C-alpha positions in Angstrom: 60.3 59.8 50.7 57.7 62.3 49.8 54.7 63.2 52.1 51.5 65.0 51.4 50.4 66.6 54.7 46.7 66.3 53.6 47.1 62.6 53.2 49.0 62.0 56.5 47.8 61.9 60.0 48.4 65.2 61.8 50.3 63.5 64.7 52.6 61.8 62.2 53.4 64.9 60.1 53.7 66.9 63.3 56.8 64.8 64.2 58.3 65.1 60.8 57.8 68.9 60.8 59.3 69.3 64.3 62.3 67.1 63.5 62.9 69.0 60.2 62.6 72.6 61.3 65.3 72.5 64.0 67.0 73.6 66.1 64.3 76.0 67.3 64.8 78.7 70.0 62.6 78.3 73.0 60.2 81.0 74.4 59.5 80.3 78.1 56.3 82.4 78.3 54.9 83.8 81.5 51.3 85.0 81.4 48.5 85.9 83.8 44.7 85.6 83.6 42.1 88.2 84.5 41.9 86.7 88.0 45.6 87.0 88.7 46.6 83.4 88.2 50.1 83.0 86.8 51.0 80.5 84.1 54.4 79.5 82.7 55.0 77.3 79.6 57.7 76.8 76.9 57.1 77.1 73.2 59.5 76.3 70.4 57.4 77.8 67.6 59.2 81.1 68.3 61.4 83.7 66.8 62.2 87.4 66.3 60.4 89.1 63.4 61.0 92.8 63.6 63.6 95.2 65.1 61.8 98.5 64.8 59.3 98.0 66.4 60.9 95.0 68.3 58.5 92.1 67.6 58.7 88.6 68.9 56.3 85.9 67.7 55.4 82.6 69.2 52.6 80.1 68.6 50.7 78.0 71.2 49.1 75.4 68.9 45.9 73.6 69.6 46.8 70.2 71.2 46.9 67.5 68.5 45.5 64.7 70.7 42.3 66.4 71.9 42.1 69.7 70.1 42.2 71.8 73.3 43.8 75.2 73.7 46.6 76.0 76.1 46.4 78.2 79.2 49.0 80.5 77.8 46.7 81.3 74.8 43.7 81.7 77.0 45.5 84.1 79.4 46.9 86.2 76.5 43.4 86.6 75.0 42.2 87.9 78.4 45.1 90.2 79.4 47.2 90.9 76.2 50.6 90.7 78.1 53.4 88.2 78.3 57.0 87.9 79.4 59.2 85.8 77.1 62.3 84.3 78.6 65.3 82.8 76.8 66.3 79.4 78.1 69.8 78.4 78.8 71.3 75.0 79.7 71.1 75.6 83.5 67.3 76.0 83.2 66.7 73.0 80.8 65.2 70.6 83.3 63.1 73.2 85.1 61.8 74.5 81.7 60.8 70.9 80.7 59.0 70.5 84.1 57.0 73.7 83.4 55.6 72.1 80.3 53.6 69.6 82.3 49.9 70.2 81.7 48.9 71.2 85.2 45.3 72.2 85.9 44.3 75.8 85.2 45.3 78.1 88.1 48.3 76.0 89.1 51.4 78.2 89.2 54.2 76.6 87.2 56.8 79.0 88.8 56.2 77.0 92.0 56.0 73.6 90.3 59.2 74.1 88.4 61.1 75.8 91.2 61.5 79.2 89.5 61.7 82.5 91.4 59.0 85.1 90.5 60.3 88.7 90.1 57.9 91.6 89.5 57.9 93.0 86.0 58.2 96.7 85.3 55.8 97.3 82.4 53.5 94.3 82.4 51.6 92.2 85.0 53.0 88.7 84.4 56.1 88.1 86.6 59.6 87.4 85.3 61.8 84.4 86.1 64.6 85.6 88.3 66.9 82.8 87.0 66.4 83.6 83.3 69.5 85.1 81.5 67.2 87.2 79.3 63.6 88.4 79.8 61.4 90.4 77.4 58.4 92.2 78.9 55.9 92.4 76.0 52.5 93.8 75.0 50.5 91.5 72.7 49.6 93.5 69.6 47.7 90.8 67.8 46.7 87.1 67.9 46.3 85.3 64.5 44.4 82.0 64.6 45.0 79.4 61.9 41.8 77.6 62.6 40.0 75.4 65.0 41.4 72.0 64.0 43.8 70.0 66.1 47.3 71.3 65.7 46.3 74.7 64.4 48.6 77.4 65.5 47.9 80.8 67.0 50.5 83.5 66.3 51.1 85.7 69.3 52.6 88.9 68.0 54.4 90.6 70.9 56.0 94.0 71.1 58.9 94.2 73.4 58.4 97.0 76.0 61.4 96.3 78.2 64.4 93.9 77.9 66.4 92.5 80.8 69.9 90.9 80.4 71.9 89.3 83.2 75.4 90.9 83.5 77.0 87.5 83.5 76.1 86.7 79.9 77.6 90.0 78.5 81.1 90.4 77.2 83.5 93.3 77.8 81.6 95.4 75.1 78.3 94.8 76.9 77.1 92.6 74.1 75.7 89.1 74.5 78.4 86.4 74.5 77.0 83.1 73.0 79.4 81.2 75.1 78.2 82.8 78.3 74.5 82.6 77.3 74.8 78.8 76.8 71.3 78.8 75.1 69.4 75.6 74.3 67.1 74.9 71.4 64.5 72.3 70.5 64.9 69.4 68.1 62.4 66.7 67.3 61.0 64.1 69.8 62.8 64.4 73.1 66.0 66.0 71.6 67.5 69.4 72.4 70.8 71.0 71.4 73.1 73.3 73.3 74.9 76.3 71.9 78.1 75.9 73.8 81.8 76.0 72.7 81.6 72.6 71.0 78.7 73.5 68.7 79.4 77.2 68.0 81.2 78.3 64.9 81.8 81.8 63.5 80.8 82.5 59.9 81.7 85.9 58.4 78.7 87.3 56.5 79.1 88.8 53.0 77.1 91.8 54.3 76.0 94.5 52.0 78.9 94.1 49.6 78.7 92.3 46.2 80.0 88.8 45.8 81.4 87.2 42.7 79.3 84.0 43.2 79.8 80.4 42.2 79.5 81.2 38.5 82.7 83.1 38.5 84.8 80.3 40.1 87.3 78.4 37.9 85.9 75.1 36.7 89.0 73.4 38.1 87.8 73.9 41.6 84.1 73.6 41.0 84.6 69.9 40.2 86.9 69.3 43.2 86.5 66.2 45.3 88.4 68.0 48.1 86.8 71.4 48.4 83.3 71.3 49.9 80.3 73.5 49.1 81.2 75.5 52.2 84.8 76.0 51.0 83.7 77.1 47.6 81.1 79.5 49.1 83.9 81.2 51.1 85.8 81.8 47.8 82.7 82.9 46.0 81.8 85.4 48.8 84.7 87.8 47.9 83.8 91.1 46.2 86.5 90.6 43.6 89.5 88.3 43.1 92.5 89.6 44.9 95.4 91.2 42.9 98.5 89.2 42.6 101.9 90.7 41.8 104.2 89.2 39.1 106.7 88.2 41.8 104.0 86.4 43.9 102.6 84.7 40.8 106.1 83.5 39.8 106.8 82.1 43.2 103.5 80.2 43.4 103.9 79.0 39.8 107.3 77.5 40.8 105.6 75.7 43.7 103.1 74.3 41.2 105.9 72.9 39.1 107.5 71.2 42.1 104.2 69.8 43.2 103.5 68.4 39.8 106.9 66.8 39.7 106.4 65.4 43.2 103.2 63.9 41.9 105.1 62.0 39.2 103.4 64.2 36.6 100.1 62.6 37.6 97.4 65.3 36.9 94.8 63.9 39.3 97.3 63.5 42.1 98.6 67.0 41.6 95.1 68.5 41.7 94.3 66.6 44.9 97.5 68.0 46.5 96.8 71.6 45.4 93.2 71.5 46.5 94.2 70.2 49.9 96.5 73.2 50.2 93.8 75.6 49.2 91.5 74.0 51.7 94.0 74.6 54.5 94.1 78.3 53.7 90.3 78.5 53.6 89.9 76.7 56.9 92.4 79.1 58.4 90.3 82.0 57.1 93.1 83.1 54.8 90.9 83.6 51.8 93.3 86.0 50.0 96.1 83.5 50.0 93.7 80.7 49.0 92.6 82.8 46.1 96.1 83.4 44.9 96.7 79.7 45.0 93.5 79.1 43.1 94.4 81.6 40.3 97.9 80.3 39.7 96.9 76.6 40.0 94.1 77.1 37.5 96.5 78.6 35.0 98.9 75.7 35.6 96.2 73.1 35.3 95.1 74.5 32.0 98.6 73.9 30.6 98.5 70.2 31.4 97.5 67.6 28.9 
């Protein structure tokens, strides 16, 4: 299916877009107007865009159904300050409740049952229950137009950051397990970054990587090794050295595996690739590579 946004109703493409670009972090934004009325509302058009200076950006879009603007945007245009809170699972229902379109002047802290705490650098209050709060000055607001659904980028500079002690590990860094953050999906769906959904992925970092083009053809065509598996192999800076003794030992294993496969080449390759996958899944990339190197040599001798 291919969709041209200009030939599709805004409300329809809106749903496709939100369901596609997910999960999205949630900014629970506290603002205040020039008369001192506090507002609280969640936004999932949100992310971090700079470290020095520390910049967070979120976007209160114009409502699709009636093309009205949100109180958060109106308050920010008046006072140029905001507190952005990160939402965890324990706040999910209250966060959702704060999204109700109450009349202007109604305090969502009270409606959603959150506790107001005085901020240090800005006028909008903080949520006492939030695991993380960023007191921000609004540097710029960029409007994308006056049509329904048009976004308004709120560019915020972090002046002060607050982190609850209970989300920190022994090194005083944020533990994703303890944070238990949630993120927005499409429609009514959210996801939770807890132990069941978290996984660790070593980054190649600043080093060079050999890339897919340097992988042996025998594994590129594998029905066992996934794209993720191959990427782990391709992320090494160079193929690991292998001693003659280690090479000889592994080669003998190849001979035995080939015999156990009744000299069936396809069955042998399947067995070897499964063994390689076990090493990769165990994060033993050096051993996986040694097996790849010797196996590739052995496969090339087969008819």
